N, C-alpha and C positions, 0 to 999 in steps of 0.2 A: 421576570420569572424567578421562582425560588430555586434553591439549590437542589431540592428534592426532585425537580422536574428534569434534572440532567444526570447523566452518568458518563461524564467525560473521562476518557482514559488519560491519566497523567502522561506528560511527555510532549515533545514538539510536534507530534502528528496532528494536523488540523481535524476538528470534529466534523461529522456528517450528520445531517438531520434525518431522522427516521420517521416517515409518515405512515399513518394508517391508510392503506390504499383504497379502502372503502369509503372513508369519511374525509380524508385529506388532513386530518388532525395531526399535529406534531406530537409524537409520543416521547422521543428521547433523542439525545445527541450522542453519537458513538464515534469511535475512530473508524478508519476505513476497513480494517480487518474485521472488527466486530460487526459492522454493518453488513459486510459481505457474508459473514458466517450466518447471520440471521436470515439473510436473503436466501441462502442455500437451503434452508429448512422450511420455506414458506408453504410447500405443498405436502409436507409429511405430517400426517395426523398424529396428534398426541405424542410428539417427540419430546422426551425429557432427557436433557443432558446437563450435568452440572447444576447450577443454581437457578437457571432460567428455564421457563416452560414456553414452548412454542406449540400452539394448538390451532389447527385449521389453517386459514390463509392469512399469514402475517399478523396474527394476534399474539401480542406479547404480554404476559403477566409478570410484572417486576417482582423480584425477591428483594424486599427491603433490607434483609439481613446480609445480602451479598456485598462484595466490594465494588460492584459495578463492572467487573471484568468477566469475560467469558472464560471457560476452562481452557487450559493450555492446548488441548487437542484441536480447538478451533483455530488457533493462531500458529500452529506448527506446520511448516511446509510438508506435504506428503503426496499421496497418490492423486492423480488427476481424475480418478474415478470416485464419484460420490457413493456408489454402491460399496466400494471397498472401505471408505471412511465410515459409512453407517454400519457395515458389517463388523468393523473393529471396535467401535465405541458404543453401539447400541444395536446389536444384531437381532434382537427380538422385534425390531420394527420392520425388518424385511419380510415381505409376504410369505416367502417359502419357509421361514423359521418359526412361524406361528403354529403351535401345536393344536391339533384338532381333537375334540373329544371323540371317544369311540362311538361309531354309528353302525347301524345295520341297514343294509340296502343302499340304494342310490340316494344322494342328497339332492333334494329339489331346490334348485336355484335358477334364477333367470339366465337364459343363454342368448347370446347374440349369434346371428347366423351368417348370412352370405356376404362376402366381400369379393370384389372383382377389380382387376387392374388391366390396363392396356397401354402399350407404348405407342408413340408416334414420333416422327422426326422432330426433335426439339423438346421432347419431354415425355411425361407419363400421366395417365389419368387413373385415379384411385377412387372407387365408389363403393357404397354399401347400402343395403336396404334398411328399413327403419323398425323392423319387428324384433321383439325379444319374446321368447317362449319359456314356459316352465311346465315341463311335461306336455300334456295336450292342451294347455291353456295359453292364450296370448297374454303375456305378462305386461307388455308395453308396446304401443303402436308407433311411437315416435322417438325411440331411442337413437342416440347418435353413436355411430360406430367408427367414424373416420376422424382422425385428429392430426393436426400438424405436430411433427416431432421437433422440428426446428424450421429455419427459414427455407431449407431446400429438401425437406423430406416429410413423409407422412406415414401414419400407421392406421391400418384398419383392423378391428378386433373381431374375433370369433371365439366362441367358448363361453366360459362363465363370466357374465357381464361385469359383476362387481370387481372381481380380481383383475379382469382385463383392463378396466378403466384405471385402477390403481397402478397397474404395471405401466400403463402409458404415461401417467403422471410422473412416476419415478424415472422412466426413460427420458422424458422431456427434461427433468432436473439433471439427470446424468449428463446429457449433452450440453446443457447450459453451464454446469459445473466445470466440465472439461474446457469449454471455451474461455471461461473466466480465469481458470488456473493457467492454461497453456497459452492464452492469447490468440488462439486460432481454432477453427472448427475441425472436428474429426472428418476424415474422409468418409465418403458414403460406405465404403467397404468396412471401415472401422465402426460406423454406426450400426451396420447390420450385424457385426460380430458382438457388439455390446448387447444388442437386443437378444441375440442367441444365448448369451450368458445368463440373462435375466430369465428367459423361458426355462432354461435348464435348472435354475434355482427354484422353479415352481414345480419340479418333477414330483415331489412328494404329494403335493396337492392334486396334481394330475392323476396320480395313481389311485386317488380316492374319488375320482370323478369330477374334479374341479380343474379342468384343463383350460389353458389359454393358447390359442393358435392364431397369431396375427399374420397379416400380410404387410410387408414394408416396401415402400417405393420412394424414389427420390431422384433428383437431378444430380448427376455426377459432374462436378465442375471440372475435374481433371480430364475425363473422357468426353465431356461435352455431349452427354446424352442421358436419357432417362433409363433407370434400371429398376427391376422388381425382384424382391426376395421373398420366398415362402419358407415356412418352418414346420417342423413336427413337434409333438409334445415333449420330446427329449431335448429340444433346442437345436436339432439338426437343421442346417441352413442350406437352401438351394437357390441359385439364381435362375429366374425364369426368363425366357426370351420371348418377347412379343406380348404375351398376355398370361394371366394367372387368376386363380380363384381359390377361396378357402371357405369353410363353413358347410353347413348341412346341405345347402343348395349348390355347392361348388361343382358337382358332377354335371348338373344341367347348365349352369352358367358357363363352365369351361367348354362344354360341347357346343353351345351357341357361339362363343367367341372363336372356336376353332373354324367355324364356317364363315364367320363375318369378318375376321381380322384381315387387315391389309397392311403391308409394310409402309405404304405411302399415305396412311391416314392423315387427315388434318386434325387439329385439336377438336373441332366440332364433331367430326365423324367419329373420333375415338370416344367422345362423351356420349354420342348417340349409341354406339356399339355396346358400351357397358350398361346403359339403361335397357337396351334390348336383351342383354344377357340376364340382367336381374329380373326382367319381365318373364323370361323363359324359366328361370329358377323358381319364381313364385308360382308359375303355372303347374309345376310338378312337385314342388316341395312345400308342404303346409307350414313349415317353420320360417319360410321366407316371405316377406311382405312385398307385394308389388305396389306401384303407384296407387295411392288412395285418393281418387278424384273427389269423392264426396267430402272427405275430411281435409282435403288439400295437403296431404302428407306425401312428400316425394322423396326419392332417394337422395342421399348426400353424395355430391359429385365434386371432386377436387382435382386441380390440375397443378403439376409442379414442372416448371420450366427454368431456364436460366434467369428469369425474373423473380423466381421464388415460388412459394406456395400460394395458391389462390383457391378459395372455395366458391363455386358457382352460386350465384344468388338464387333465391327461391323462384324468382320470375324466370331466370334462365333455365333452371331444371324443369319447372312446370311446362315451359314451352316445348322442351324435348319430350317430356313424358306424355303430353297431350298429343303431340305429333305421332309418337309411337302408338298410343292408344287408338287414334283415329285409323291408322293403317291396320291395326289388329282387328278392327271391326270388319274390314274387308278380307284380311288374311289372318285368322285367329292364331295360326301356328308361326307367324312371323315371316320375315323375308326369306326367299328361297336362294340357296347358293347354286352356282352353275355346276353342271355335272362334270364338265371337262374344262 
């Protein structure tokens, strides 16, 4: 290979090969620090720092006039928070710092709706419907609203869909950055606090109608149990016990879980309960989508236990959804709770 194909940092530090994750093609050889710094920016769109441009997912456009080194900011030890790093060196990339043009009236943007969670001995289930709405129109029928945050936690999004998805990506990067810098994972409490800070940073957008209100759930390795956290638009955080819901259909979903929830749920029972709750929410809230049998679009159901995050397969969820649907043909209002 020619020298132009390499950007090896001088010194005794061994080089690391940087690949294009989509094609597998070798792009450049970097020192460990430079390779790590590039990896930290892989999910940040249009990030421009120093002489190199990182755009999209791990796409690097080389600056032939540069010395082959990243700016000192990338190589200087600092905060374990990627948000702090980005806020110091390129604050305009943070969602909450982007100025909006003056507008009159509400901004029409796709919104995600109902997210539900339920705990059980040994873990927690987090689920969401698949509908996004824009005013009185269905904007998307199969949107994904539940994402892994890391190995032992997940986030379900409600609110402005585009901003919410971007916030989740930054949150994932924040947790990964902390783990790489500190050599250990944040506690579940710490993760919940970091997400609270990110939501608070979006307050300006929320005041203009572009709110993001997620539901966060995970397995606490220290306490050895699943935990659920809800938020308001100001970043206020509350720990929920047993079950929780957020989004436009949350009133109906929470009411359903209030009657269905049991402390001794099995994992399968907890998964069935959240699907029942989403079914009830869709029954009364037009912005929530129930299981779509004709299109084979089913809720996203995830489980977090001591073994980590797992998303139920489409076959597993369709089996639960079809069982619930069959029973609803006999009892349209769903299962009855005991009076006493």
